[in-house]
C-alpha positions as a Python dict, from the first residue, in 0.01 Angstrom:
ca = {
    (1, 'M'): (0, 0, 0),
    (2, 'R'): (-310, 13, -239),
    (3, 'E'): (-600, -246, -251),
    (4, 'T'): (-537, -450, -524),
    (5, 'Q'): (-158, -535, -438),
    (6, 'R'): (-340, -636, -72),
    (7, 'N'): (-519, -894, -287),
    (8, 'S'): (-276, -1012, -495),
    (9, 'F'): (-50, -1107, -186),
    (10, 'K'): (-327, -1277, -63),
    (11, 'F'): (-328, -1459, -399),
    (12, 'V'): (-38, -1556, -385),
    (13, 'A'): (30, -1648, -60),
    (14, 'K'): (-284, -1880, -119),
    (15, 'M'): (-108, -2032, -428),
    (16, 'S'): (222, -2100, -207),
    (17, 'C'): (-24, -2300, -8),
    (18, 'C'): (-89, -2498, -300),
    (19, 'F'): (239, -2605, -353),
    (20, 'L'): (337, -2664, -32),
    (21, 'F'): (29, -2891, 22),
    (22, 'G'): (-29, -3048, -350),
    (23, 'K'): (-390, -2880, -391),
    (24, 'R'): (-540, -2799, -758),
    (25, 'A'): (-492, -2397, -814),
    (26, 'Q'): (-878, -2393, -886),
    (27, 'H'): (-933, -2471, -488),
    (28, 'V'): (-772, -2178, -414),
    (29, 'V'): (-927, -1869, -625),
    (30, 'E'): (-1332, -2012, -592),
    (31, 'G'): (-1543, -1900, -370),
    (32, 'D'): (-1296, -1622, -242),
    (33, 'D'): (-1450, -1250, -337),
    (34, 'D'): (-1150, -1049, -221),
    (35, 'V'): (-859, -1204, -410),
    (36, 'H'): (-785, -1088, -768),
    (37, 'S'): (-991, -1324, -1009),
    (38, 'V'): (-669, -1508, -1237),
    (39, 'K'): (-824, -1666, -1459),
    (40, 'V'): (-684, -2062, -1415),
    (41, 'F'): (-632, -2291, -1652),
    (42, 'S'): (-579, -2685, -1677),
    (43, 'Y'): (-293, -2883, -1809),
    (44, 'N'): (-499, -3011, -2062),
    (45, 'E'): (-664, -2677, -2227),
    (46, 'L'): (-281, -2514, -2253),
    (47, 'R'): (-168, -2861, -2392),
    (48, 'K'): (-390, -2815, -2620),
    (49, 'A'): (-439, -2447, -2662),
    (50, 'T'): (-67, -2489, -2801),
    (51, 'Q'): (-45, -2815, -2992),
    (52, 'D'): (101, -3004, -2702),
    (53, 'F'): (401, -2786, -2633),
    (54, 'S'): (504, -2805, -3008),
    (55, 'G'): (855, -2728, -3119),
    (56, 'A'): (652, -2508, -3383),
    (57, 'N'): (489, -2289, -3138),
    (58, 'K'): (797, -2259, -2966),
    (59, 'I'): (854, -1839, -2959),
    (60, 'G'): (1110, -1835, -2683),
    (61, 'E'): (1373, -1930, -2415),
    (62, 'G'): (1440, -1839, -2107),
    (63, 'G'): (1615, -1924, -1782),
    (64, 'F'): (1359, -2100, -1613),
    (65, 'G'): (1171, -2196, -1934),
    (66, 'S'): (1007, -2212, -2265),
    (67, 'V'): (757, -1943, -2410),
    (68, 'F'): (470, -2083, -2678),
    (69, 'R'): (224, -1939, -2905),
    (70, 'G'): (-161, -2087, -2856),
    (71, 'M'): (-516, -2040, -2925),
    (72, 'L'): (-791, -2074, -2682),
    (73, 'K'): (-1047, -2260, -2759),
    (74, 'D'): (-1249, -1924, -2742),
    (75, 'G'): (-975, -1802, -3068),
    (76, 'T'): (-784, -1613, -2840),
    (77, 'L'): (-388, -1598, -2890),
    (78, 'V'): (-180, -1585, -2634),
    (79, 'A'): (158, -1673, -2521),
    (80, 'V'): (225, -1969, -2285),
    (81, 'K'): (518, -1973, -2085),
    (82, 'V'): (595, -2279, -1941),
    (83, 'L'): (824, -2278, -1643),
    (84, 'S'): (1063, -2577, -1515),
    (85, 'A'): (909, -2840, -1356),
    (86, 'T'): (1170, -2910, -1141),
    (87, 'S'): (1328, -2673, -1079),
    (88, 'R'): (1283, -2440, -754),
    (89, 'Q'): (1380, -2068, -961),
    (90, 'G'): (1075, -2241, -1183),
    (91, 'V'): (834, -2167, -852),
    (92, 'R'): (1002, -1876, -754),
    (93, 'E'): (965, -1716, -1105),
    (94, 'F'): (578, -1866, -1100),
    (95, 'L'): (521, -1660, -774),
    (96, 'T'): (715, -1322, -819),
    (97, 'E'): (568, -1298, -1149),
    (98, 'L'): (167, -1350, -993),
    (99, 'T'): (259, -1109, -729),
    (100, 'A'): (403, -875, -934),
    (101, 'I'): (160, -764, -1203),
    (102, 'S'): (-174, -1010, -1147),
    (103, 'D'): (-350, -615, -1039),
    (104, 'I'): (-178, -434, -1286),
    (105, 'K'): (-265, -278, -1603),
    (106, 'H'): (-62, -61, -1775),
    (107, 'E'): (-51, 0, -2171),
    (108, 'N'): (331, -108, -2137),
    (109, 'L'): (348, -382, -1923),
    (110, 'V'): (233, -726, -2020),
    (111, 'T'): (-122, -844, -1937),
    (112, 'L'): (-139, -1158, -1763),
    (113, 'V'): (-440, -1356, -1821),
    (114, 'G'): (-389, -1664, -1642),
    (115, 'C'): (-223, -1976, -1459),
    (116, 'C'): (-194, -2334, -1459),
    (117, 'A'): (-31, -2499, -1106),
    (118, 'E'): (-172, -2859, -1156),
    (119, 'G'): (43, -3093, -1017),
    (120, 'S'): (425, -3054, -1071),
    (121, 'H'): (313, -2789, -1360),
    (122, 'R'): (353, -2456, -1359),
    (123, 'I'): (236, -2210, -1616),
    (124, 'L'): (164, -1824, -1685),
    (125, 'V'): (-35, -1744, -2001),
    (126, 'Y'): (22, -1364, -2117),
    (127, 'N'): (-200, -1194, -2387),
    (128, 'Y'): (39, -1278, -2683),
    (129, 'L'): (212, -993, -2856),
    (130, 'E'): (268, -1008, -3255),
    (131, 'K'): (633, -848, -3274),
    (132, 'N'): (865, -1046, -3062),
    (133, 'S'): (1107, -856, -2857),
    (134, 'L'): (1340, -594, -2957),
    (135, 'S'): (1618, -848, -2913),
    (136, 'Q'): (1485, -1044, -3215),
    (137, 'T'): (1384, -731, -3403),
    (138, 'L'): (1534, -460, -3379),
    (139, 'L'): (1893, -599, -3279),
    (140, 'G'): (1855, -935, -3389),
    (141, 'S'): (2105, -1029, -3646),
    (142, 'S'): (1825, -1207, -3853),
    (143, 'Y'): (1576, -998, -4134),
    (144, 'S'): (1309, -843, -3915),
    (145, 'N'): (1032, -617, -4209),
    (146, 'I'): (992, -402, -3917),
    (147, 'Q'): (1062, -50, -4029),
    (148, 'F'): (1260, 74, -3709),
    (149, 'N'): (1208, 444, -3788),
    (150, 'W'): (1286, 729, -3589),
    (151, 'R'): (909, 776, -3455),
    (152, 'A'): (861, 419, -3404),
    (153, 'R'): (1197, 445, -3168),
    (154, 'V'): (1095, 756, -3002),
    (155, 'K'): (766, 564, -2930),
    (156, 'I'): (922, 230, -2762),
    (157, 'A'): (1164, 421, -2604),
    (158, 'V'): (895, 628, -2428),
    (159, 'G'): (710, 406, -2364),
    (160, 'V'): (957, 146, -2196),
    (161, 'A'): (989, 480, -1947),
    (162, 'R'): (659, 514, -1924),
    (163, 'G'): (625, 180, -1752),
    (164, 'L'): (887, 158, -1577),
    (165, 'A'): (779, 523, -1407),
    (166, 'F'): (477, 360, -1336),
    (167, 'L'): (621, 37, -1143),
    (168, 'H'): (847, 300, -987),
    (169, 'E'): (622, 595, -868),
    (170, 'E'): (285, 527, -909),
    (171, 'I'): (238, 168, -739),
    (172, 'R'): (268, 87, -365),
    (173, 'P'): (502, -80, -276),
    (174, 'P'): (712, 36, -562),
    (175, 'I'): (830, -260, -811),
    (176, 'I'): (1218, -340, -933),
    (177, 'H'): (1205, -518, -1199),
    (178, 'R'): (1562, -614, -1240),
    (179, 'D'): (1622, -783, -1549),
    (180, 'I'): (1484, -471, -1760),
    (181, 'K'): (1663, -557, -2150),
    (182, 'A'): (1601, -569, -2487),
    (183, 'S'): (1441, -992, -2505),
    (184, 'N'): (1209, -848, -2248),
    (185, 'I'): (1092, -547, -2398),
    (186, 'L'): (793, -668, -2641),
    (187, 'L'): (560, -496, -2889),
    (188, 'D'): (254, -518, -3008),
    (189, 'K'): (111, -520, -3350),
    (190, 'D'): (123, -89, -3329),
    (191, 'L'): (506, -140, -3207),
    (192, 'T'): (338, -32, -2832),
    (193, 'P'): (647, -150, -2618),
    (194, 'K'): (547, -402, -2300),
    (195, 'I'): (747, -478, -2057),
    (196, 'S'): (795, -849, -1931),
    (197, 'D'): (911, -1152, -1767),
    (198, 'F'): (886, -1045, -1409),
    (199, 'G'): (1037, -1315, -1223),
    (200, 'L'): (1323, -1150, -1098),
    (201, 'A'): (1115, -868, -970),
    (202, 'R'): (1129, -717, -625),
    (203, 'L'): (900, -516, -393),
    (204, 'L'): (1101, -218, -277),
    (205, 'P'): (924, -212, 121),
    (206, 'P'): (807, 106, 305),
    (207, 'N'): (1099, 349, 366),
    (208, 'A'): (1352, 142, 185),
    (209, 'T'): (1583, 234, -43),
    (210, 'H'): (1736, -29, -178),
    (211, 'V'): (1664, -429, -141),
    (212, 'S'): (2016, -705, -66),
    (213, 'T'): (1929, -998, -308),
    (214, 'R'): (2242, -1275, -492),
    (215, 'V'): (2264, -1133, -842),
    (216, 'A'): (2101, -1248, -1153),
    (217, 'G'): (2044, -1052, -1485),
    (218, 'T'): (2220, -966, -1834),
    (219, 'L'): (2621, -800, -1718),
    (220, 'G'): (2555, -541, -1955),
    (221, 'Y'): (2248, -398, -1816),
    (222, 'L'): (2353, -472, -1484),
    (223, 'A'): (2455, -130, -1286),
    (224, 'P'): (2777, -177, -1072),
    (225, 'E'): (2625, -153, -698),
    (226, 'Y'): (2381, -419, -850),
    (227, 'A'): (2640, -618, -1041),
    (228, 'I'): (2922, -611, -736),
    (229, 'R'): (2703, -572, -408),
    (230, 'G'): (2415, -711, -496),
    (231, 'Q'): (2205, -362, -377),
    (232, 'V'): (1930, -358, -620),
    (233, 'T'): (1747, 19, -593),
    (234, 'K'): (1479, 201, -836),
    (235, 'K'): (1874, 328, -957),
    (236, 'S'): (1973, 2, -1055),
    (237, 'D'): (1661, -13, -1318),
    (238, 'I'): (1734, 318, -1447),
    (239, 'Y'): (2068, 191, -1532),
    (240, 'S'): (1914, -87, -1713),
    (241, 'F'): (1711, 177, -1912),
    (242, 'G'): (2001, 373, -2024),
    (243, 'V'): (2217, 99, -2170),
    (244, 'L'): (1863, -23, -2356),
    (245, 'L'): (1780, 342, -2453),
    (246, 'L'): (2141, 341, -2655),
    (247, 'E'): (2059, 1, -2819),
    (248, 'I'): (1696, 167, -2905),
    (249, 'V'): (1909, 462, -3082),
    (250, 'S'): (2211, 356, -3213),
    (251, 'G'): (2052, -16, -3344),
    (252, 'R'): (2338, -223, -3165),
    (253, 'C'): (2363, -442, -2930),
    (254, 'N'): (2509, -363, -2575),
    (255, 'T'): (2836, -516, -2625),
    (256, 'N'): (2974, -732, -2967),
    (257, 'T'): (3315, -918, -2888),
    (258, 'R'): (3291, -916, -3331),
    (259, 'L'): (3396, -580, -3322),
    (260, 'P'): (3753, -375, -3280),
    (261, 'H'): (3845, -343, -2870),
    (262, 'E'): (3748, -30, -2858),
    (263, 'D'): (3394, -33, -2999),
    (264, 'Q'): (3241, -404, -2880),
    (265, 'F'): (3093, -194, -2555),
    (266, 'L'): (2826, 46, -2702),
    (267, 'L'): (2843, 227, -2391),
    (268, 'E'): (3213, 272, -2362),
    (269, 'K'): (3202, 394, -2748),
    (270, 'T'): (2883, 623, -2669),
    (271, 'W'): (3093, 801, -2384),
    (272, 'A'): (3401, 859, -2587),
    (273, 'L'): (3173, 1006, -2860),
    (274, 'Y'): (3012, 1240, -2639),
    (275, 'E'): (3346, 1357, -2516),
    (276, 'Q'): (3436, 1412, -2877),
    (277, 'G'): (3146, 1574, -2953),
    (278, 'H'): (3079, 1357, -3218),
    (279, 'L'): (2751, 1156, -3055),
    (280, 'D'): (2600, 1137, -3359),
    (281, 'E'): (2817, 866, -3538),
    (282, 'I'): (2634, 644, -3242),
    (283, 'V'): (2290, 709, -3432),
    (284, 'D'): (2187, 390, -3624),
    (285, 'V'): (2256, 498, -4019),
    (286, 'D'): (1897, 235, -4094),
    (287, 'I'): (1670, 486, -3918),
    (288, 'G'): (1555, 636, -4260),
    (289, 'D'): (1417, 988, -4401),
    (290, 'D'): (1238, 1094, -4052),
    (291, 'L'): (1561, 1102, -3826),
    (292, 'D'): (1629, 1420, -3605),
    (293, 'V'): (1966, 1383, -3535),
    (294, 'E'): (1923, 1659, -3248),
    (295, 'E'): (1635, 1443, -3075),
    (296, 'A'): (1846, 1108, -3129),
    (297, 'C'): (2164, 1282, -2957),
    (298, 'L'): (1951, 1462, -2689),
    (299, 'F'): (1833, 1068, -2663),
    (300, 'L'): (2135, 923, -2614),
    (301, 'K'): (2245, 1192, -2387),
    (302, 'V'): (1964, 1092, -2139),
    (303, 'G'): (2085, 744, -2150),
    (304, 'L'): (2411, 828, -2039),
    (305, 'L'): (2261, 1028, -1825),
    (306, 'C'): (2043, 706, -1658),
    (307, 'T'): (2434, 517, -1665),
    (308, 'Q'): (2621, 750, -1399),
    (309, 'D'): (2819, 597, -1186),
    (310, 'A'): (2702, 777, -848),
    (311, 'M'): (2320, 644, -864),
    (312, 'A'): (2296, 1026, -671),
    (313, 'R'): (2309, 1152, -1028),
    (314, 'R'): (2070, 897, -1225),
    (315, 'P'): (1747, 1070, -1235),
    (316, 'H'): (1406, 945, -1157),
    (317, 'M'): (1184, 752, -1426),
    (318, 'T'): (927, 1066, -1420),
    (319, 'T'): (1168, 1277, -1491),
    (320, 'V'): (1301, 1053, -1737),
    (321, 'V'): (983, 1052, -1896),
    (322, 'R'): (955, 1454, -1916),
    (323, 'M'): (1319, 1451, -2058),
    (324, 'L'): (1216, 1259, -2364),
    (325, 'T'): (885, 1373, -2446),
    (326, 'G'): (1103, 1766, -2429),
    (327, 'S'): (901, 1910, -2101),
    (328, 'K'): (1236, 1910, -1899),
    (329, 'N'): (1558, 2030, -2062),
    (330, 'I'): (1865, 1844, -2009),
    (331, 'S'): (2163, 2022, -1852),
    (332, 'M'): (2443, 1923, -2004),
    (333, 'E'): (2703, 1942, -1631),
    (334, 'K'): (2501, 1703, -1480),
    (335, 'I'): (2682, 1408, -1701),
    (336, 'T'): (2953, 1260, -1615),
    (337, 'R'): (3151, 952, -1644),
    (338, 'P'): (2909, 687, -1689),
    (339, 'A'): (2948, 368, -1496),
    (340, 'L'): (3138, 171, -1808),
    (341, 'I'): (3132, -214, -1793),
    (342, 'T'): (3507, -255, -1848),
    (343, 'D'): (3549, -40, -1457),
    (344, 'F'): (3411, -394, -1269),
    (345, 'A'): (3404, -646, -1537),
    (346, 'E'): (3737, -836, -1373),
    (347, 'L'): (3611, -748, -1026),
    (348, 'K'): (3422, -996, -822),
    (349, 'V'): (3072, -992, -850),
    (350, 'S'): (2855, -1076, -553),
    (351, 'S'): (2658, -1404, -575),
    (352, 'K'): (2504, -1341, -228),
    (353, 'P'): (2327, -1028, -56),
    (354, 'Q'): (2585, -788, 111),
    (355, 'G'): (2799, -900, 404),
    (356, 'A'): (2752, -1241, 278),
    (357, 'S'): (3144, -1383, 269),
    (358, 'E'): (3134, -1590, -92),
    (359, 'T'): (3174, -1373, -424),
    (360, 'R'): (3224, -1530, -780),
    (361, 'S'): (3409, -1373, -1088),
    (362, 'Y'): (3179, -1310, -1362),
    (363, 'P'): (3322, -1215, -1742),
    (364, 'S'): (3225, -929, -1915),
    (365, 'R'): (2892, -1134, -2119),
    (366, 'S'): (2520, -1196, -2043),
    (367, 'F'): (2494, -1477, -1724),
    (368, 'T'): (2207, -1543, -1501),
    (369, 'T'): (2328, -1660, -1148),
    (370, 'T'): (2279, -2015, -1031),
    (371, 'E'): (2102, -1889, -718),
    (372, 'V'): (1834, -1626, -685),
    (373, 'T'): (1662, -1581, -327),
    (374, 'E'): (1304, -1646, -231),
    (375, 'P'): (1100, -1363, -376),
    (376, 'F'): (1024, -1087, -64),
    (377, 'S'): (1168, -1370, 156),
    (378, 'S'): (1294, -1232, 500),
    (379, 'S'): (1672, -1310, 363),
    (380, 'E'): (1647, -1014, 143),
    (381, 'T'): (1772, -699, 359),
    (382, 'T'): (1659, -370, 309),
    (383, 'T'): (1841, -36, 450),
    (384, 'Q'): (1626, 288, 504),
    (385, 'T'): (1906, 534, 451),
    (386, 'S'): (1819, 865, 209),
    (387, 'M'): (1951, 759, -147),
}
């Protein structure tokens, strides 16, 4: 484990004690040179920065709280994520995000500016990203003045892939994001993508291949082994990325129940067109004059590879980056039928780690379970066999 990650763990452990014993966060970080210097804001500072958390400054809503646009005293624009003060999940997400990214810097990951843990308030402060999320711009129903031409989409797809490859392959222990989706991909003024929202992230212990945990996320993006058995691996993130990649190329949400039944699920539609030899028909007609149809179809094939039913058939993210950038060819015979949402949407989806008896059924729609296991706690189980 690298030194900065160890420091991050120390910081979060002390923050946990802060919550348990009601101390202010400043007392935790001051005077401790070996702990990462996460800036600690007072609640009053953030209240003023967001104009008392004005609805006019609200830029997002999540399962654990709201996000507001704010301006610090020095003129810096920030995104202020206010987590639920009454929810244990809010505490868990707060600690999880601090653990996951307080010491990580990468062009394609959001940057944590600081936090507030004053009284019952749990707030995370991030750098502000001007162009909002992919779900609100590229896939949103409202008008967007952003021109998502082909080169912009390539930049976004490759950037997200590089960010995930960094989390999976370049840091120790690896981080499984567990909630890769369009609403968690934010864009800066240059349309550089940033992976955000690490509240569901998990660290993969040494020599382990997966972590078993309760299911949380959005069903259209969930890999089957995770949706059904609660088994989280790097390949779960890769499946989610594959679905996201299809959305980027097609300009369509992964699920749209307003369409005819055979067209409602993007992955199924893409697979059907691939089998028919007409992949180009799913490419967004609004891309513009710079569209490279051959490259777009290649990206769709990478998306299908990432969503293969068998985990072993899904490429690692470093390989995905090479495929998307043209430094590795795609072997056509490796693309088999992906894990389609209708294959498991009616099955019982596990809400507990593998081996637990309780199960819940979920329809084919976006969902978040009401219970999420303690971040990095002993209640999670790991398996140390080959994947």
